[in-house]
N, C-alpha and C positions, 0 to 999 in steps of 0.2 A: 504494500500500499504506500502510495506517495505521501511524503510528509514534508512540510515546510515549517521550520521551527525558528521563530523570531526571538531575539534577545537584545538586551541593551537599553530597554526603556527604563524610565524612572522619573524622579522628581528633580527638577533643575531650576535654578533661578533665572530670571530674564537676563539675556546676554550670554548665558552659558552654552555649553556644547554637549552633545551626546552622539554616540555612534551606534546605530542599529545594525544588527547582523541577521541574516536569514540563511539558514543552511538547509539544503534540500537532500532528500534521500529517495532512492528508488525511482529516479527519473533521469533521462539523458539531459543533464543540466545544460550542456552547451548548445542545445537547439532551441532553448526557451528564451523568449524575451522576458526579462524580469522587471517588475515594477514595485513601487511602494505606493500604497493608498493610505488614506487616513479618514477617520470618521469621528467628528466631534459630537457631543450630546445634542440631540435635536436636529442634526444636520445630515445631509446625504454623504455617502462615501465619495471621496474625491481623489483623483490621481495626483500624486505628489511628484513622482519622478519615475522614469523608465530608462532601460538600457537594453540595447539589442544583444543578440546572442554572442557576438564576439567582443562586445564592449566598445566598439568603435563609434557608436552613436547614442547620444543621450538626449532626453528632453525633460523639462521641468515646468511645473505650474508657475505662473507669474509670481505668485505670492512667496515662493521660496527661492527664486533665481538669485544667484549670488551668495546665498547663505547655505544651501544644501548641496551635497555632491553625492551622486550615486556611482558605485563602482562594483565590479564583480571579479571573482577569482574562480575561473572555471575548474581549475585543478582541485579547489577546496569545496566546490559545489556551493559557493556562498556569494551572496550579494550584500552590499553594505549601503548604509545611508549615513553619511557624515552630516550632522546638523549643527551649524554654528549660529551665533547671534540669535538664539531662540527667543521667541516672543510668547506672551500668554496665548495669543491666537493660534499657536502651534499645538496647543493642548488637544490631544485626541488619542484614540487607539490607532496604531499604525499596523497595517497589514501588508504582508508580502504576497506577491502574485506572480505566478509563472504561467506564461501563455505561449502555446505552440501554434504558429500560423498554419503549419502544414496539417496539424491534427485538429485545428480549430477547437482547442480545449484549454481550459485554465484551471489551475489549482490555487488554493488560498491557504495561508497560514492562519493560526488562531488569533494573532494580534498581540501587540505589546503596548502597554499604556505609557504615554509620554505626558507629563504634567509640568507646565512651566509656570511657576508661581514664586513670589517672594514670601 
């Protein structure tokens, strides 16, 4: 059974940093486009950042451009989200997503809570 396991969430003060990790198992990681989504209370889930299968192309939501960086290590089956200059508005549950264009199928992690508060 495919698993995506996120880690690295927590409580941080405004202006601080966190690095989220998502490690996959039982899938051919290198063919999947990997993304981070987030969902704040009372809001819809939104795309934060994504990276293509070989890591050559990334895209970001306007709200996180210049502050967040997505990267991946295919040898470790892991995708990262480096989050800097965090703001209270970044508070949400962050979810890892793996999408295969050829299979037209996506997997989701269980989510990790990020809380930005003083």
